[in-house]
C-alpha positions as YAML, in Angstrom:
chain: A
units: angstrom
residues:
- id: 1
  name: UNK
  ca: [0.10, 0.03, 0.01]
- id: 2
  name: UNK
  ca: [3.12, 2.65, 1.23]
- id: 3
  name: UNK
  ca: [4.39, 1.78, -2.39]
- id: 4
  name: UNK
  ca: [1.21, 3.43, -4.45]
- id: 5
  name: UNK
  ca: [0.90, 5.47, -2.28]
- id: 6
  name: UNK
  ca: [4.10, 6.78, -3.17]
- id: 7
  name: UNK
  ca: [3.87, 6.04, -6.74]
- id: 8
  name: UNK
  ca: [1.00, 8.31, -6.84]
- id: 9
  name: UNK
  ca: [2.84, 11.36, -4.79]
- id: 10
  name: UNK
  ca: [5.92, 11.20, -7.33]
- id: 11
  name: UNK
  ca: [3.35, 11.08, -10.58]
- id: 12
  name: UNK
  ca: [0.81, 13.04, -9.44]
- id: 13
  name: UNK
  ca: [1.24, 15.78, -11.98]
- id: 14
  name: UNK
  ca: [1.07, 12.80, -15.32]
- id: 15
  name: UNK
  ca: [-2.03, 11.56, -12.81]
- id: 16
  name: UNK
  ca: [-3.40, 15.30, -13.41]
- id: 17
  name: UNK
  ca: [-3.29, 15.20, -16.82]
- id: 18
  name: UNK
  ca: [-5.08, 11.86, -17.59]
- id: 19
  name: UNK
  ca: [-7.57, 12.23, -15.77]
- id: 20
  name: UNK
  ca: [-7.77, 15.91, -17.19]
- id: 21
  name: UNK
  ca: [-7.93, 15.00, -20.42]
- id: 22
  name: UNK
  ca: [-9.99, 11.70, -19.87]
- id: 23
  name: UNK
  ca: [-12.83, 14.18, -19.06]
- id: 24
  name: UNK
  ca: [-12.07, 16.36, -21.08]
- id: 25
  name: UNK
  ca: [-12.58, 14.46, -24.06]
- id: 26
  name: UNK
  ca: [-15.85, 13.62, -22.31]
- id: 27
  name: UNK
  ca: [-17.01, 16.76, -22.53]
- id: 28
  name: UNK
  ca: [-15.30, 17.47, -25.94]
- id: 29
  name: UNK
  ca: [-16.70, 14.05, -28.23]
- id: 30
  name: UNK
  ca: [-20.37, 14.50, -26.33]
- id: 31
  name: UNK
  ca: [-20.95, 17.87, -27.60]
- id: 32
  name: UNK
  ca: [-20.31, 16.35, -31.61]
- id: 33
  name: UNK
  ca: [-22.73, 16.64, -33.95]
- id: 34
  name: UNK
  ca: [-23.78, 13.05, -35.54]
- id: 35
  name: UNK
  ca: [-23.39, 14.25, -39.27]
- id: 36
  name: UNK
  ca: [-19.48, 15.23, -37.55]
- id: 37
  name: UNK
  ca: [-19.23, 11.31, -36.16]
- id: 38
  name: UNK
  ca: [-18.24, 9.70, -39.24]
- id: 39
  name: UNK
  ca: [-15.42, 11.86, -40.87]
- id: 40
  name: UNK
  ca: [-14.05, 12.18, -37.05]
- id: 41
  name: UNK
  ca: [-14.14, 8.29, -36.48]
- id: 42
  name: UNK
  ca: [-12.74, 8.03, -40.18]
- id: 43
  name: UNK
  ca: [-9.20, 10.80, -39.11]
- id: 44
  name: UNK
  ca: [-9.39, 8.50, -35.41]
- id: 45
  name: UNK
  ca: [-8.60, 5.31, -37.94]
- id: 46
  name: UNK
  ca: [-6.22, 6.58, -39.71]
- id: 47
  name: UNK
  ca: [-3.98, 8.04, -36.19]
- id: 48
  name: UNK
  ca: [-4.39, 4.18, -35.06]
- id: 49
  name: UNK
  ca: [-2.70, 2.93, -38.44]
- id: 50
  name: UNK
  ca: [0.02, 4.41, -35.99]
- id: 51
  name: UNK
  ca: [-0.18, 2.54, -32.99]
- id: 52
  name: UNK
  ca: [-0.54, -0.67, -35.44]
- id: 53
  name: UNK
  ca: [3.18, 0.18, -36.46]
- id: 54
  name: UNK
  ca: [4.66, 1.14, -32.97]
- id: 55
  name: UNK
  ca: [2.73, -2.15, -32.30]
- id: 56
  name: UNK
  ca: [4.93, -4.05, -35.01]
- id: 57
  name: UNK
  ca: [7.88, -1.90, -34.02]
- id: 58
  name: UNK
  ca: [7.81, -3.85, -29.87]
- id: 59
  name: UNK
  ca: [6.49, -6.79, -31.30]
- id: 60
  name: UNK
  ca: [10.07, -6.87, -33.52]
- id: 61
  name: UNK
  ca: [12.22, -6.03, -29.90]
- id: 62
  name: UNK
  ca: [10.16, -8.11, -27.68]
- id: 63
  name: UNK
  ca: [12.27, -11.20, -26.00]
- id: 64
  name: UNK
  ca: [10.34, -13.42, -24.08]
- id: 65
  name: UNK
  ca: [7.29, -15.61, -26.31]
- id: 66
  name: UNK
  ca: [4.76, -13.20, -24.07]
- id: 67
  name: UNK
  ca: [5.51, -10.33, -25.06]
- id: 68
  name: UNK
  ca: [5.64, -11.34, -28.44]
- id: 69
  name: UNK
  ca: [1.86, -12.95, -28.49]
- id: 70
  name: UNK
  ca: [0.72, -9.45, -27.29]
- id: 71
  name: UNK
  ca: [2.31, -7.99, -29.95]
- id: 72
  name: UNK
  ca: [0.78, -10.06, -31.71]
- id: 73
  name: UNK
  ca: [-2.46, -9.36, -30.61]
- id: 74
  name: UNK
  ca: [-2.11, -5.48, -30.21]
- id: 75
  name: UNK
  ca: [-1.52, -5.79, -34.49]
- id: 76
  name: UNK
  ca: [-4.63, -7.94, -34.95]
- id: 77
  name: UNK
  ca: [-6.42, -6.44, -32.71]
- id: 78
  name: UNK
  ca: [-5.04, -2.18, -34.21]
- id: 79
  name: UNK
  ca: [-6.18, -3.89, -37.83]
- id: 80
  name: UNK
  ca: [-9.68, -4.67, -37.12]
- id: 81
  name: UNK
  ca: [-9.82, -1.56, -35.27]
- id: 82
  name: UNK
  ca: [-8.46, 0.51, -38.97]
- id: 83
  name: UNK
  ca: [-10.49, -1.83, -41.07]
- id: 84
  name: UNK
  ca: [-14.00, -2.14, -39.38]
- id: 85
  name: UNK
  ca: [-13.46, 1.61, -38.67]
- id: 86
  name: UNK
  ca: [-13.02, 1.78, -42.67]
- id: 87
  name: UNK
  ca: [-15.50, -0.23, -43.95]
- id: 88
  name: UNK
  ca: [-18.15, 1.55, -41.87]
- id: 89
  name: UNK
  ca: [-17.17, 5.12, -42.84]
- id: 90
  name: UNK
  ca: [-17.62, 3.87, -46.94]
- id: 91
  name: UNK
  ca: [-21.26, 2.39, -45.75]
- id: 92
  name: UNK
  ca: [-21.78, 5.87, -44.53]
- id: 93
  name: UNK
  ca: [-20.86, 7.48, -47.38]
- id: 94
  name: UNK
  ca: [-23.13, 5.76, -49.67]
- id: 95
  name: UNK
  ca: [-25.65, 6.87, -47.34]
- id: 96
  name: UNK
  ca: [-25.26, 10.56, -48.79]
- id: 97
  name: UNK
  ca: [-24.37, 9.00, -52.48]
- id: 98
  name: UNK
  ca: [-27.42, 10.35, -55.36]
- id: 99
  name: UNK
  ca: [-28.90, 6.92, -56.54]
- id: 100
  name: UNK
  ca: [-29.12, 6.54, -60.46]
- id: 101
  name: UNK
  ca: [-31.98, 7.50, -61.98]
- id: 102
  name: UNK
  ca: [-33.73, 4.58, -63.28]
...
């Protein structure tokens, strides 16, 4: 317990920044209009590609089997998130296209 309190005391600025970021993110996201949701999610999924690259780099430096498995899992889940996000974005954008006349 004492180690936990010491960790919190030593890193109180970082903990404060993370807590403030969470609250600010919730506030910003809750005020996004529905029409902007799809383009913003598309951008977020593109940024998530950086996470995939980071996971690949970390996986390349893995020394244990556990870290290799976690890195592989991060790459797979990140890829699923990016692909799924772009599929949903494409589907949403198709809703706004004009339908051809018969």
